[in-house]
C-alpha positions in Angstrom: 288.9 213.6 19.9 287.1 211.1 17.8 286.1 212.0 14.2 283.7 210.4 12.1 283.7 211.0 8.7 280.8 210.7 6.4 280.8 210.8 2.5 278.3 211.0 0.0 278.3 208.7 -2.8 275.2 209.9 -4.6 271.4 208.9 -4.1 270.9 207.7 -1.1 274.5 206.1 -0.3 276.7 207.4 2.4 280.2 205.8 4.0 280.9 206.3 7.7 284.4 205.8 8.6 285.5 206.1 12.4 288.5 204.9 14.4 286.8 200.9 14.9 285.4 200.5 11.2 283.6 201.8 7.9 280.3 200.8 6.7 278.7 202.0 3.4 274.9 202.4 3.1 272.6 201.3 0.5 275.5 201.2 -2.3 273.6 202.1 -5.3 276.6 202.8 -7.4 276.7 200.9 -10.6 273.9 202.3 -12.8 273.8 205.4 -10.4 274.4 208.3 -13.1 275.5 210.4 -9.9 277.8 207.9 -8.1 281.7 209.1 -7.3 282.9 205.5 -6.8 282.6 202.2 -8.4 281.7 199.0 -6.4 285.2 197.6 -7.0 286.6 200.6 -5.1 284.6 200.1 -2.2 286.3 198.8 1.4 284.5 198.5 4.3 283.9 195.9 7.5 279.7 196.2 6.8 277.3 196.9 4.2 273.9 198.4 5.4 270.9 197.8 3.4 267.3 199.6 4.2 265.5 197.4 1.5 265.4 195.6 -1.3 264.5 198.4 -4.3 267.4 198.1 -6.9 268.5 201.7 -6.1 269.3 200.5 -2.6 270.1 197.1 -2.3 272.6 198.1 -5.5 275.8 196.4 -5.4 275.9 195.1 -1.8 276.1 191.7 -2.6 279.2 192.2 -5.0 280.6 194.3 -2.1 280.0 191.4 0.2 281.3 188.6 -2.1 284.3 190.6 -3.0 285.4 192.1 0.3 283.7 189.5 2.7 282.0 192.6 4.6 278.8 191.8 6.3 275.5 192.8 4.6 273.2 194.4 7.8 269.5 194.4 6.9 266.0 193.1 7.7 265.7 189.4 7.9 264.0 188.5 4.7 266.3 191.0 3.0 269.6 189.4 4.8 268.6 186.0 3.9 267.8 186.9 0.1 271.8 188.1 0.5 273.0 185.1 1.9 271.6 182.7 -0.5 273.3 184.7 -3.2 276.4 184.0 -1.5 276.9 187.5 0.6 277.4 187.4 4.4 274.6 188.6 6.3 273.3 189.4 9.4 269.8 189.7 10.1 268.1 192.2 12.3 264.4 194.1 12.2 262.8 196.8 13.3 263.2 198.0 16.9 266.4 195.5 17.3 269.7 197.0 17.9 272.9 195.0 18.1 276.9 196.4 18.7 279.0 195.4 16.1 282.9 195.9 16.0 282.5 199.3 14.3 279.7 200.5 16.7 276.1 200.1 17.1 272.8 199.7 14.6 269.3 199.9 15.9 266.8 199.5 12.7 263.9 201.9 12.7 260.3 202.0 10.9 260.0 203.2 7.6 256.8 204.1 5.3 257.6 202.2 2.1 258.3 198.8 0.2 260.5 196.9 -0.7 261.1 194.0 -3.2 264.4 192.5 -5.1 263.6 193.9 -8.9 263.3 190.4 -10.4 260.5 189.0 -12.7 258.3 188.2 -10.8 259.4 190.6 -7.8 260.9 188.5 -4.6 259.5 189.8 -1.2 262.1 191.5 1.0 260.4 192.0 4.1 259.7 195.4 5.7 262.2 198.5 5.0 264.1 200.5 7.6 266.0 203.5 8.6 269.0 202.9 10.8 270.2 204.6 13.9 273.7 204.4 14.0 276.3 205.0 16.8 279.8 205.1 15.9 282.9 206.9 17.8 279.9 208.5 20.5 278.1 209.8 17.5 274.8 209.2 16.1 273.9 209.3 12.9 270.4 208.6 11.7 269.7 207.3 8.0 265.9 207.5 7.5 265.8 205.1 4.5 263.1 205.8 2.0 260.3 206.8 3.9 257.3 209.2 4.0 257.0 211.1 7.1 255.5 209.6 10.0 254.8 211.0 13.9 257.3 208.5 15.8 260.2 210.7 14.1 259.3 212.8 17.0 259.8 210.0 19.3 263.1 208.9 17.4 264.2 212.7 18.3 263.2 212.1 22.4 265.1 208.7 22.7 268.0 209.9 20.8 270.5 212.9 20.7 271.0 212.8 16.8 274.4 214.3 15.4 273.2 213.9 11.7 270.0 212.9 10.0 270.1 211.9 6.4 266.6 212.7 5.1 265.2 211.7 1.6 263.6 214.8 -0.1 263.0 213.6 -3.4 259.0 213.3 -3.4 256.9 210.7 -5.4 258.4 207.8 -4.0 259.8 209.5 -0.2 258.9 212.6 1.3 259.0 215.8 -0.1 261.2 218.8 0.8 258.1 220.3 2.8 257.7 217.0 5.0 261.4 216.6 5.7 261.4 220.1 7.2 258.7 218.8 9.7 261.0 215.5 10.1 263.5 217.0 11.2 261.7 219.6 13.6 260.6 216.5 15.4 263.9 214.3 14.8 265.7 217.7 16.6 269.4 216.7 14.9 272.4 218.9 15.4 272.8 218.8 11.4 270.8 217.4 8.4 272.0 216.3 5.0 269.3 216.1 2.3 269.5 212.7 0.2 267.4 210.7 -2.6 267.0 213.8 -5.0 268.1 214.5 -8.5 269.3 211.1 -9.3 266.2 210.9 -11.9 263.8 213.2 -13.2 260.8 212.1 -11.1 262.8 212.8 -7.8 264.1 216.2 -9.1 264.3 218.9 -6.4 266.0 222.1 -5.3 268.3 221.2 -1.9 269.3 225.2 -1.7 265.2 225.7 -1.3 265.0 222.8 1.3 268.2 224.2 3.3 266.5 227.4 3.9 263.5 226.4 5.2 265.2 223.6 7.7 267.6 225.7 9.3 265.0 227.4 11.3 265.8 223.7 13.0 268.8 222.1 12.2 271.9 223.0 10.5 271.5 221.9 6.8 274.6 221.0 4.9 274.2 220.0 1.0 277.0 217.3 -0.1 277.7 216.8 -3.5 278.7 213.1 -4.7 282.3 212.9 -3.3 282.4 215.3 -1.0 282.2 214.7 3.1 281.8 216.2 6.5 283.3 215.5 10.0 281.6 214.8 13.0 
C-alpha cells in the first residue's frame, strides 16, 4: 500500500512525500518564527508556490537554484522566478498537468499576489493546488477567503486532506473555514496560516471542535506529520 507523508513546516508550508517524489508548498522558512527547517535542508523535486507574497514565495527561488527543483506557479509568478535564476513551470487556474511525482491542478483563490519589492512587483493571480500523489488527493487552498465554488471542488474531487487557512484578517477565519470544509467534504482537514504573527492569532482547538461535524480535524505543529 502506498503511503503519502505530509509534513508541516509552519505557516502555510507543507511537504508531501510519496513513492515517486517529494514536493514542498509555499516554503516560507527563513524569517518564519515557526519554521522547523532551514532552506538548506530542503531536498525536493518541485516547489509549489501559490502567490508572490513573501510569506509564501519565501525561499522558493533559493531552493530551486540550489537543488534544481522545479517551481510550479501561476504564469506571472513562474516568469518572475525564472528571471531570477530558478527553474520554473508556468500554469494557470483551471489547468492541470502530470509531473513525475504526481498531478497538479491550479484552483482559484480570493486574495492578492505581489512580490514584496519597492515598488511592488505584480505576480499574477493567486491560486490553490489540487494535488494527486500516490492516488491520494490533497487540496492546499493557498491564501483565500471563502468562495462558493469550493462546493464544486468538493463534488469534482474526492479530497483526502484539505489544508485550510484559518488566520482571519488576510484569509478565511475559523468560522468561514468550517463552512469551506462543509462544502469541500474532505476526509481530513488541517488548519494553516495562523499564529505565525499576532494579527492572525487563532485557537486551532476551537476550530477543530467546530469542524469535526464535517471532517476529521488534525492539528499539526511544525515538525509533525501525518500519513495518508
